[in-house]
C-alpha positions in Angstrom: 37.8 -98.6 24.3 35.2 -95.8 24.1 33.7 -97.4 21.0 33.4 -100.6 22.8 31.5 -99.0 25.7 29.2 -97.3 23.2 28.5 -100.6 21.5 27.6 -102.2 24.9 25.2 -99.4 25.6 23.5 -99.8 22.2 23.1 -103.5 22.9 21.4 -102.9 26.3 19.0 -100.3 24.7 18.1 -102.7 21.9 17.4 -105.4 24.5 14.7 -103.3 26.0 12.7 -103.0 22.8 13.6 -106.0 20.7 14.5 -109.7 21.0 17.8 -110.0 22.7 21.1 -110.2 20.9 23.2 -113.3 21.2 25.0 -112.3 24.4 25.1 -114.4 27.6 26.9 -113.1 30.7 28.6 -110.3 28.8 30.3 -112.7 26.3 29.2 -113.5 22.8 27.2 -116.7 22.6 27.8 -119.4 20.0 25.9 -118.5 16.8 22.9 -120.9 16.3 22.1 -122.8 13.2 19.7 -121.1 10.8 16.2 -121.5 12.1 17.5 -123.4 15.2 15.4 -123.5 18.3 17.5 -121.1 20.2 16.2 -118.1 22.1 18.3 -115.2 23.4 16.8 -113.3 26.3 17.7 -110.0 28.1 15.5 -109.0 31.0 15.8 -107.6 34.5 19.5 -107.0 33.9 20.0 -110.7 33.1 21.0 -112.5 29.9 20.1 -116.0 28.9 20.5 -118.4 26.0 17.8 -121.1 25.8 18.0 -124.1 23.5 14.9 -126.1 22.7 13.7 -128.5 19.9 12.6 -127.9 16.4 10.2 -130.2 14.4 11.8 -130.0 10.9 8.8 -131.7 9.3 6.1 -129.4 10.7 8.3 -126.4 11.3 7.4 -125.5 14.9 9.5 -125.1 18.0 9.2 -126.7 21.4 10.8 -125.6 24.7 10.2 -128.1 27.6 10.7 -127.7 31.3 11.3 -124.0 31.7 11.3 -123.1 35.4 9.1 -120.0 36.0 9.4 -120.2 39.9 11.9 -121.4 42.5 11.2 -124.9 43.8 8.8 -124.7 46.7 11.0 -126.7 49.0 11.8 -126.4 52.7 10.6 -123.0 54.0 9.0 -122.3 50.6 6.5 -125.1 51.1 3.1 -123.5 51.7 4.4 -120.2 50.6 3.5 -118.2 47.5 5.7 -118.9 44.5 9.0 -116.9 44.2 9.7 -115.9 40.6 12.7 -117.4 38.8 14.4 -115.2 36.2 16.0 -116.6 33.1 19.8 -116.3 33.2 22.8 -118.2 31.8 23.0 -121.1 29.4 19.7 -123.1 29.6 18.5 -126.3 28.0 14.8 -126.8 27.4 14.6 -130.2 25.8 13.2 -132.3 28.7 9.9 -132.1 30.6 9.8 -131.6 34.3 8.4 -134.2 36.7 4.8 -133.6 37.7 3.9 -132.0 40.9 3.5 -134.4 43.8 0.2 -136.4 43.6 -1.0 -140.0 44.2 -0.1 -142.5 41.5 -3.3 -143.1 39.6 -2.4 -146.7 38.9 -0.8 -147.8 42.2 -2.6 -146.7 45.4 -0.4 -145.9 48.4 2.3 -144.6 46.1 3.3 -141.0 45.2 4.6 -139.7 41.9 6.2 -136.4 41.1 8.6 -133.9 42.8 8.2 -130.6 44.5 10.6 -129.1 42.0 7.8 -129.0 39.5 7.0 -125.4 38.7 7.8 -125.6 35.1 6.1 -124.6 31.8 6.3 -125.7 28.2 6.2 -123.5 25.1 5.1 -124.5 21.6 5.9 -121.7 19.1 5.1 -121.6 15.4 8.1 -119.3 14.7 11.0 -117.5 16.2 10.8 -113.7 16.8 11.1 -111.5 13.7 10.0 -108.2 12.3 6.3 -109.3 12.0 3.7 -109.0 14.8 4.0 -111.7 17.4 1.5 -114.6 17.5 -1.3 -114.7 20.0 -0.8 -116.9 23.1 -3.0 -119.6 24.7 -2.0 -120.3 28.3 -3.5 -123.7 29.1 -4.2 -125.0 32.6 -4.7 -128.7 33.0 -7.5 -130.3 34.9 -7.6 -133.0 37.6 -9.9 -131.6 40.3 -7.0 -129.5 41.8 -5.5 -132.9 42.9 -3.8 -134.5 39.9 -2.5 -133.9 36.4 0.6 -132.4 34.6 1.6 -130.8 31.4 3.4 -133.9 30.0 0.6 -135.2 27.7 -0.4 -131.9 26.1 1.4 -131.2 22.8 0.9 -127.9 21.0 1.7 -128.7 17.3 -1.9 -128.2 16.1 -2.1 -124.7 17.6 1.4 -123.9 16.2 0.1 -124.7 12.8 -2.6 -122.1 13.3 0.0 -119.4 14.1 -0.8 -119.6 17.8 1.6 -120.1 20.7 0.7 -122.7 23.4 2.1 -122.4 26.9 1.3 -125.1 29.5 2.2 -124.8 33.1 2.3 -127.0 36.2 1.1 -125.9 39.6 1.0 -127.3 43.1 -1.8 -129.7 43.7 -3.8 -131.1 46.6 -2.9 -129.9 50.1 0.5 -128.7 48.9 -1.3 -126.2 46.6 -4.6 -125.5 48.4 -4.3 -126.2 52.1 -6.2 -123.5 53.9 -7.5 -122.7 57.4 -8.8 -119.4 56.2 -6.2 -117.7 58.4 -3.1 -115.7 57.6 -0.6 -118.5 58.0 -2.5 -120.9 55.8 -4.4 -118.7 53.4 -4.6 -121.2 50.6 -4.8 -120.8 46.8 -1.1 -121.4 46.3 -1.8 -123.4 43.1 -3.6 -120.3 41.7 -0.7 -118.1 42.7 1.6 -120.4 40.9 -0.4 -119.9 37.8 -0.4 -116.2 38.3 3.4 -116.3 38.5 3.4 -118.2 35.2 1.3 -115.4 33.7 3.9 -112.9 34.9 6.5 -115.0 33.2 4.5 -114.9 29.9 4.2 -111.2 30.1 8.0 -110.9 30.7 9.4 -113.4 28.2 6.9 -114.5 25.6 8.1 -112.0 23.0 11.4 -113.8 22.8 9.5 -116.8 21.6 7.7 -114.9 18.9 4.6 -114.2 21.0 2.4 -111.2 21.6 2.1 -110.4 25.3 -0.9 -108.2 24.5 -2.9 -111.2 23.2 -3.0 -113.9 25.9 -6.0 -116.2 26.3 -6.4 -118.1 29.6 -7.6 -121.6 28.8 -8.3 -124.6 31.0 -10.2 -127.9 31.2 -12.2 -129.1 34.1 -10.8 -127.6 37.3 -8.3 -125.8 35.0 -11.3 -124.1 33.3 -12.6 -123.0 36.7 -9.1 -121.7 37.6 -8.7 -119.8 34.3 -12.1 -118.2 34.9 -11.2 -117.3 38.5 -7.9 -115.7 37.4 -9.7 -113.7 34.7 -12.2 -112.4 37.2 -9.4 -111.4 39.6 -7.9 -107.9 39.6 -4.5 -109.6 39.5 -5.3 -111.6 36.4 -6.8 -109.0 34.1 -3.8 -108.9 31.8 -5.5 -111.8 29.9 -7.4 -110.8 26.8 -9.8 -113.8 26.7 -10.9 -116.9 28.6 -11.6 -120.4 27.1 -13.1 -122.6 29.9 -13.7 -126.2 28.9 -16.1 -128.3 31.1 -15.3 -126.0 34.1 -16.6 -122.5 35.0 -16.5 -120.1 38.0 -20.0 -121.4 38.9 -19.1 -125.1 38.7 -19.7 -126.9 42.0 -16.0 -127.7 42.4 -14.7 -124.2 41.4 -14.3 -123.0 45.0 -14.4 -124.9 48.3 -17.0 -123.5 50.8 -15.3 -124.9 53.9 -11.5 -125.3 53.5 -11.1 -125.5 57.3 -12.9 -128.8 57.3 -10.3 -130.3 55.0 -7.4 -128.8 56.9 -8.6 -130.2 60.2 -9.0 -133.7 58.6 -5.5 -133.5 57.2 -4.1 -132.5 60.6 -5.8 -135.4 62.2 -4.5 -137.8 59.6 -0.9 -136.7 59.9 -0.8 -136.2 63.6 -0.2 -132.4 63.3 -2.0 -129.8 65.5 -5.0 -128.3 63.7 -4.5 -125.0 65.5 -3.1 -122.5 65.4 -2.5 -122.4 61.7 1.2 -121.6 62.1 1.8 -124.8 64.0 -0.1 -126.9 61.5 2.0 -125.5 58.6 5.3 -125.9 60.5 4.5 -129.5 61.2 3.5 -130.3 57.6 6.6 -128.5 56.3 8.9 -130.8 58.2 7.1 -133.9 57.1 8.3 -135.9 54.0 6.3 -134.8 51.0 5.1 -138.4 50.3 3.5 -138.6 53.7 1.5 -135.4 53.2 0.4 -136.4 49.7 -0.8 -139.9 50.7 -2.5 -138.7 53.9 -4.3 -136.2 51.7 -5.3 -138.9 49.3 -6.6 -141.2 52.1 -9.1 -138.5 53.0 -10.9 -139.2 49.8 -11.0 -143.0 50.3 -13.7 -145.0 52.2 -17.0 -146.6 51.3 -19.0 -145.4 48.4 -22.3 -143.8 48.8 -24.4 -141.3 46.9 -22.8 -138.3 48.5 -19.3 -139.5 47.7 -20.3 -140.3 44.1 -21.6 -136.8 43.6 -18.7 -135.1 45.4 -16.3 -137.1 43.2 -17.8 -136.3 39.9 -18.6 -132.7 40.8 -15.0 -132.0 41.9 -15.9 -130.9 45.4 -13.8 -133.4 47.4 -10.4 -132.6 48.8 -8.5 -129.4 48.8 -9.3 -126.7 46.2 -9.5 -123.0 45.5 -11.2 -120.8 48.1 -12.6 -117.2 48.5 -9.9 -115.2 50.3 -11.6 -111.9 50.8 -10.1 -108.5 50.3 -7.6 -108.7 53.1 -5.3 -111.6 53.8 -3.9 -109.9 56.9 -0.4 -109.7 55.4 -1.0 -106.7 53.0 -0.6 -109.2 50.1 -3.0 -108.9 47.1 -5.5 -111.8 47.0 -6.7 -113.6 43.8 -10.2 -114.7 44.7 -11.5 -111.6 46.4 -15.2 -112.5 46.5 -17.5 -115.4 45.5 -17.5 -115.8 41.7 -21.3 -115.1 41.6 -20.7 -111.7 43.2 -18.1 -110.8 40.6 -20.5 -111.8 37.8 -23.3 -109.6 39.2 -21.1 -106.6 38.6 -21.2 -104.7 35.4 -17.5 -104.5 35.2 -16.1 -104.8 31.7 -14.8 -108.4 31.2 -12.7 -110.1 28.5 -14.4 -112.4 26.0 -15.4 -115.8 27.2 -15.7 -119.1 25.3 -17.0 -121.9 27.5 -18.7 -125.2 26.8 -19.2 -128.9 27.6 -19.0 -132.3 26.1 -22.4 -133.8 25.5 -22.1 -136.7 27.9 -19.8 -135.3 30.6 -20.4 -137.9 33.4 -21.1 -141.0 31.3 -17.7 -142.7 31.8 -17.9 -142.3 35.6 -21.5 -143.6 35.6 -20.8 -146.6 33.4 -17.2 -147.1 34.7 -16.0 -146.5 38.2 -19.4 -146.2 39.8 -21.3 -148.7 37.6 -21.5 -151.4 40.1 -22.6 -149.1 43.0 -25.2 -147.4 40.9 -26.6 -150.5 39.4 -27.0 -152.1 42.8 -28.8 -149.0 44.1 -31.1 -149.0 41.1 -32.0 -152.6 41.7 -32.2 -152.6 45.6 -33.3 -149.1 46.6 -36.9 -148.1 45.7 -37.1 -144.8 43.9 -33.3 -144.4 44.1 -33.2 -141.7 41.4 -36.1 -139.8 42.9 -35.1 -139.9 46.6 -31.3 -140.1 46.6 -29.8 -139.0 43.3 -31.9 -136.0 42.3 -32.2 -134.9 46.0 -28.4 -135.0 46.2 -28.0 -133.0 43.0 -30.4 -130.4 44.2 -28.2 -130.1 47.4 -25.1 -129.7 45.2 -26.7 -127.1 43.0 -28.1 -125.2 46.1 -24.6 -125.1 47.6 -23.2 -123.0 44.8 -23.9 -119.4 45.1 -25.4 -118.3 41.7 -27.1 -121.6 41.1 -30.1 -121.0 43.2 -31.8 -123.8 45.1 -35.2 -125.1 44.1 -38.2 -123.5 45.7 -41.2 -125.3 47.0 -43.2 -123.6 44.3 -41.0 -125.1 41.6 -41.5 -128.6 42.9 -45.2 -128.1 42.9 -45.1 -127.0 39.3 -42.4 -129.5 38.2 -41.5 -132.3 40.6 -38.0 -132.8 39.1 -37.4 -135.9 41.2 -40.6 -137.5 39.8 -39.6 -136.7 36.2 -36.3 -138.6 36.2 -37.8 -141.4 38.2 -40.7 -141.8 35.8 -38.3 -142.1 32.8 -36.5 -145.0 34.5 -39.6 -146.8 35.8 -41.0 -147.2 32.3 -38.8 -150.3 32.0 -37.0 -150.6 35.3 -33.9 -151.6 33.2 -30.6 -150.8 35.0 -28.9 -149.7 31.8 -31.7 -147.2 31.2 -31.3 -146.1 34.8 -27.6 -145.5 34.3 -28.5 -143.5 31.2 -30.8 -141.2 33.3 -28.2 -140.8 36.0 -25.7 -139.7 33.4 -28.2 -137.3 31.9 -29.2 -135.8 35.2 -25.7 -135.4 36.6 -24.4 -134.0 33.3 -27.1 -131.4 33.2 -26.9 -130.4 36.9 -23.1 -130.4 37.3 -21.9 -129.2 33.9 -24.5 -128.0 31.4 -26.4 -125.8 33.8 -23.2 -124.1 35.3 -21.9 -123.4 31.8 -25.3 -122.0 30.8 -25.5 -119.8 33.8 -21.9 -118.6 33.5 -22.3 -117.6 29.8 -25.5 -115.7 30.6 -24.0 -113.9 33.5 -20.7 -113.2 31.8 -22.5 -111.6 28.8 -23.6 -108.8 31.1 -20.1 -107.4 31.1 -18.4 -108.8 27.9 -18.8 -111.1 24.9 -19.6 -114.7 25.8 -19.9 -117.8 23.6 -21.2 -121.3 24.4 -20.3 -124.5 22.7 -21.2 -128.2 22.9 -18.6 -130.7 21.7 -20.5 -133.8 20.4 -18.0 -135.7 18.2 -17.1 -139.3 19.2 -14.2 -140.9 17.4 -11.0 -142.8 17.9 -9.3 -139.9 19.6 -12.0 -139.8 22.4 -9.6 -140.9 25.2 -9.9 -138.5 28.1 -8.1 -140.9 30.4 -4.8 -140.3 28.6 -4.8 -136.7 29.7 -6.6 -137.2 33.0 -5.4 -140.4 34.5 -7.1 -141.3 37.8 -10.0 -138.8 37.2 -13.3 -140.8 37.6 -15.0 -138.7 34.9 -12.5 -139.9 32.3 -11.9 -143.4 33.7 -12.0 -146.2 31.0 -10.6 -149.0 33.0 -13.9 -150.8 33.8 -15.2 -150.8 30.3 -19.0 -150.5 29.5 -21.8 -152.7 30.9 -23.5 -155.0 28.4 -26.1 -153.2 26.4 -24.7 -149.8 27.1 -23.3 -147.3 24.7 -21.9 -143.8 25.2 -24.3 -141.3 23.6 -21.6 -138.6 23.2 -18.1 -137.7 24.3 -17.4 -137.8 28.1 -15.3 -135.5 30.2 -11.9 -135.0 28.7 -12.7 -136.8 25.4 -12.3 -133.5 23.5 -8.7 -133.0 24.6 -7.0 -135.1 21.9 -8.9 -133.0 19.3 -7.0 -129.9 20.5 -3.7 -131.3 21.8 -1.3 -133.8 20.3 -1.0 -136.6 22.9 2.7 -136.8 24.0 4.5 -139.7 25.6 6.7 -139.4 28.7 9.6 -138.1 26.6 7.6 -135.4 25.0 7.2 -137.2 21.6 3.9 -137.5 19.8 2.3 -140.9 20.4 1.4 -141.1 16.7 -1.2 -143.5 15.4 -3.7 -143.3 12.5 -6.2 -140.5 12.5 -9.3 -141.0 10.5 -10.6 -138.4 8.0 -13.6 -137.6 10.3 -11.3 -137.3 13.3 -9.0 -135.0 11.4 -11.8 -132.8 10.3 -13.1 -132.6 13.9 -9.7 -131.7 15.2 -9.1 -129.1 12.5 -12.6 -127.6 13.3 -12.1 -127.4 17.1 -8.4 -126.2 16.9 -9.4 -123.6 14.3 -12.3 -122.4 16.4 -10.1 -121.9 19.6 -7.3 -120.4 17.5 -9.7 -117.9 15.9 -10.9 -117.0 19.4 -7.3 -116.2 20.4 -6.6 -114.2 17.3 -10.0 -112.4 17.6 -8.8 -110.7 20.8 -6.7 -108.4 18.6 -8.6 -105.1 18.6 -7.4 -104.5 15.0 -9.1 -107.6 13.7 -12.6 -108.0 15.2 -13.9 -110.1 12.3 -11.3 -112.9 12.4 -13.8 -115.2 14.1 -15.2 -116.6 10.9 -18.6 -115.4 11.8 -18.9 -117.6 15.0 -17.7 -114.8 17.2 -19.6 -111.9 15.6 -22.5 -112.0 18.0 -22.3 -112.7 21.8 -24.5 -115.2 23.6 -28.1 -113.8 24.0 -30.9 -115.1 26.2 -33.2 -114.3 23.4 -31.9 -117.2 21.3 -29.6 -119.3 23.6 -27.3 -119.8 20.7 -24.4 -122.2 21.0 -21.7 -123.7 18.7 -22.3 -127.4 18.0 -18.9 -129.1 17.3 -18.8 -132.3 15.4 -16.5 -132.7 12.4 -17.6 -129.2 11.6 -18.9 -126.2 13.6 -22.5 -125.1 13.3 -24.4 -122.4 15.1 -27.5 -123.8 16.8 -30.1 -122.2 19.0 -31.9 -122.9 22.3 -29.3 -124.9 24.2 -31.1 -127.7 26.1 -34.2 -125.6 26.3 -36.4 -127.5 28.7 -33.6 -129.0 30.8 -32.2 -125.6 31.6 -35.7 -124.5 32.4 -36.1 -127.3 34.9 -32.7 -126.8 36.7 -33.0 -123.0 36.5 -36.5 -122.6 37.7 -37.5 -120.7 34.6 -41.2 -120.4 34.7 -41.6 -119.1 31.2 -40.0 -122.2 29.8 -41.9 -124.7 32.0 -45.2 -123.1 30.9 -44.4 -123.0 27.2 -46.5 -125.3 25.0 -43.6 -127.6 24.2 -42.3 -128.2 27.7 -45.7 -128.4 29.2 -47.0 -131.0 26.7 -43.9 -133.2 27.0 -43.8 -133.2 30.8 -47.5 -133.8 31.1 -47.3 -136.7 28.6 -44.8 -138.3 30.9 -46.2 -137.5 34.4 -49.9 -137.2 33.4 -51.2 -134.9 36.0 -48.8 -132.1 36.4 -50.7 -128.8 37.0 -48.3 -126.8 34.9 -51.0 -124.7 33.4 -51.9 -123.5 36.9 -48.8 -121.5 37.1 -50.1 -119.2 34.4 -53.4 -118.9 36.1 -51.9 -117.9 39.4 -53.0 -121.0 41.3 -49.4 -121.9 42.0 -47.2 -119.0 43.1 -43.8 -118.8 41.3 -41.8 -115.6 42.0 -39.8 -114.4 39.0 -37.2 -113.1 41.4 -36.2 -116.7 42.1 -34.9 -116.9 38.6 -31.1 -117.6 38.9 -30.4 -115.4 35.9 -32.1 -112.5 37.6 -29.9 -113.2 40.7 -26.8 -113.0 38.6 -27.6 -110.2 36.2 -30.2 -108.2 38.0 -32.5 -108.6 35.0 -35.8 -110.4 34.6 -35.3 -113.5 32.4 -37.8 -113.4 29.6 -36.9 -116.2 27.2 -38.5 -117.4 23.9 -41.1 -120.0 24.2 -40.6 -123.1 22.2 -37.6 -124.8 20.6 -35.1 -127.2 21.9 -31.4 -128.0 21.7 -31.5 -129.4 18.2 -29.0 -132.1 19.3 -29.2 -135.4 17.6 -28.0 -137.5 20.5 -30.5 -140.3 21.3 -30.8 -142.0 24.7 -32.8 -145.0 25.9 -36.4 -144.1 26.5 -35.8 -140.8 24.9 -33.5 -139.7 27.8 -32.6 -136.1 28.0 -30.2 -135.7 25.1 -33.1 -136.2 22.8 -34.2 -137.3 19.4 -33.1 -136.2 15.9 -34.6 -133.1 14.4 -37.7 -133.0 12.4 -40.3 -134.5 14.7 -42.9 -131.9 15.8 -44.9 -133.9 18.3 -43.9 -136.6 20.8 -45.4 -140.0 19.9 -44.7 -141.9 23.0 -42.4 -142.1 26.0 -39.8 -143.9 23.9 -40.0 -141.2 21.3 -37.8 -138.7 23.2 -38.1 -136.3 26.1 -37.1 -132.7 25.7 -35.0 -133.6 22.7 -37.2 -132.9 19.7 -37.0 -129.8 17.6 -40.0 -127.6 18.2 -41.4 -125.4 15.4 -39.6 -122.1 15.1 -41.3 -119.2 16.7 -42.1 -117.8 13.2 -43.7 -121.1 12.2 -45.5 -122.0 15.3 -49.2 -121.2 15.7 -49.5 -119.2 18.9 -52.4 -118.3 21.1 -51.2 -115.9 23.7 -53.0 -115.3 26.9 -52.8 -112.0 28.8 -49.7 -111.6 30.9 -49.7 -113.2 34.3 -49.5 -110.8 37.2 -47.1 -113.2 38.9 -44.7 -113.9 36.1 -45.4 -111.0 33.8 -44.7 -113.0 30.7 -47.0 -114.3 27.9 -47.7 -118.0 27.8 -48.3 -120.3 24.8 -51.0 -123.0 24.9 
C-alpha cells in the first residue's frame, strides 16, 4: 500500500516536468498503438487522453476540434471567454462548426454555432526526448466578420518540423460589439484568441511543441489581430509575428467609432441603445440568428464609392477597438492605446515578418465592384481624381500613423491628377480599373505594410515581403468565402488580366486546402507551384525556427539583417525567394509625403513626363514649403526620414499604360507614357551620375538633378 502511494506521487511529479503518463482519472488508460495519434495530458490537477489522426504516408498528426474555452452561450454571450481545461477521454477527429456568421452563398441565412471556440493542431511528431518544435499560431482573416479554421491544413508546416495551431474566435457583433462602456467593452474576439494563446502555453508541449517558441501569424484582419496581440502587454509571450496583408496600421485594424455600429445594431434589432447593460441583456435573449443577420444587414444597401472603399479596406461592421488602460472592471485590456502610439515607443519588440500580395485589391475591382466602377469611369467626369483618390486620402488620413496629405504636398505632387492622367491617356475602362486596383492596393495595403515595418524596426527586427507568384493554387476565395477582396464569382471583364496575386491568393501556398471533413482536397500541383509553395512555407518556417535564441542564423540569410530605411529591402517571393531593394520607391514617396523621394531625379522626371508642368524642382529651391516634420515615418519613429535617392521596386509586373506595378528591369529612361510609370529600375546609387546641390534649409537633404 505504501509503495503504491509512493508510485502515485512519482507520477504526479513527472507530470509537472514531462509529457503525461498514460493515466486518466486515476486509472491506467488503454495503451496506444506505436506512433498512434494519442496524447496524454496532466495539468491543473486534471488528466486527459486525447485521440487524433495520423497521416501514415506523410507521418504527421492532426487533432481537430479541441475546445479551448467554454461555449459562449446564454449569460456567457458578450462576456470574455472562460477557459476550458482538458480532462477525461477526448476525441479530436472532427472539426467544430464555424462561429456564427452570414452564409456567403445564401443571403438572409446564417451558418455556424456559438459553441465554436475550438482549435486544431497539426504536429510533425509526438513528444519525446528531443527539443520541441516551434509553433505557429495562425489567425484566419475575414474582416472580423467571417471565416473559420476548416480550410487551413498544416501538413506543409509539419514537414518543416513546425507545429501549426489554428483557432476560431467570435465574429461580427458577437465578438466585437462595443459601446465603449464597461458593460459592452468589445474585443471579445481578441480575448478569445488570447485564451487560445494561454491554451498553447499550457498544453502544446504534450503535442511535441515548444511553448517558448510561438509565432503569432494571421492573414488580413487576422494579421492585424496578430499584430495587436503582440503589441499588447497581455500578448507578449509570443516570440515573433507574421502578419500577411494586415498590420496594426491597416485601415481596418481598429474601429475609430464602435459606438456608431452599436447604435445601428440596436436600432435594427429593436433593442435600447442605452444604457449599455440594457442593450447587452436584450441581445443576449435574442436568437443568435437574428443578431447575426441584423448585423449583416447593416453592411447592405446601395453601392457608392464610400461603401466600396469601406468594404475593401475592412472598415465596415464591428471590429477591434482601443480600450484604454482601464475598462472600469479592474480587468486587463488588450488594446491599451492606438497602435501608432505603441509603435512610437522604443520598447523591445519581437521580430516581425509582414508583407502583401502584389495585386491585393484586383479581384474586388474586377469582380464584385466591376460594374459599379466601370459605370463611374464612363459616366462621372474625373472619377478617379475627384472621387476615388479623394476617398483614399480620407481613409489614409483616418488612420493614426498614416498621416493625411498636406496642402504643400498637393502643390508639389497633385496625387489626384497623377492617377487621373494615367487613365485619360486612353479613357479605356479596363485601364481605369487597372489604375483603381493600383491606387487602392498602394493606399490600403502596401503603404500600411511599409509604414509598419519601418516603425516596428525601431524596437525590434522587422522584415517585409511581396508575394508575386500566380499559379493554379491562387484561389483566395476557397479560404475567404464571401470576402470581396477574394471574390472570384464574377470572373474577369473582357480584355482584363490580373497582374499579380490578389488578397488571399497566397494562402494555398502555405496551407493545404481541406474539405468540410478535414481531408485534403487533392489535385495536381505543377512543378512551379510546388517550388513556390516550398519557398514560402520554408521562409515562414525558418522565421519560426529563427526565434530560438540559440540559433540566430537559421534564417538562411534572409533574416540576418532587419529592414532598413537606407535600402528599403524586401523579400520578393515567386517560385523562389530573392532579396530586393527599394520597395515601390516612388509610390511610397507619394503616399507618404516623402519630399526627398519626390525630388529625386528619377521620380521627378517620371512625374514631370506624365503631368508636364509639375514644379517639383521648386521644393528644393524653397518656393514650395514642405515641412520634414510631416513625414509619417518621423511621426512614428521620432526620426527624420532621409532615404536614398533613386531606384525602384525592381518588380516585373506590367500594367496597362505602365500602371504602377511597373516595367521589367533594365530600362534606364522612360520612353513614353506606355513605357511604365514608377516601375523601371533606376541606376544604382553607385552607378548613377550625381550632381548634388547644397542642402535645402527646408528639407535638410541633398537633391539629385
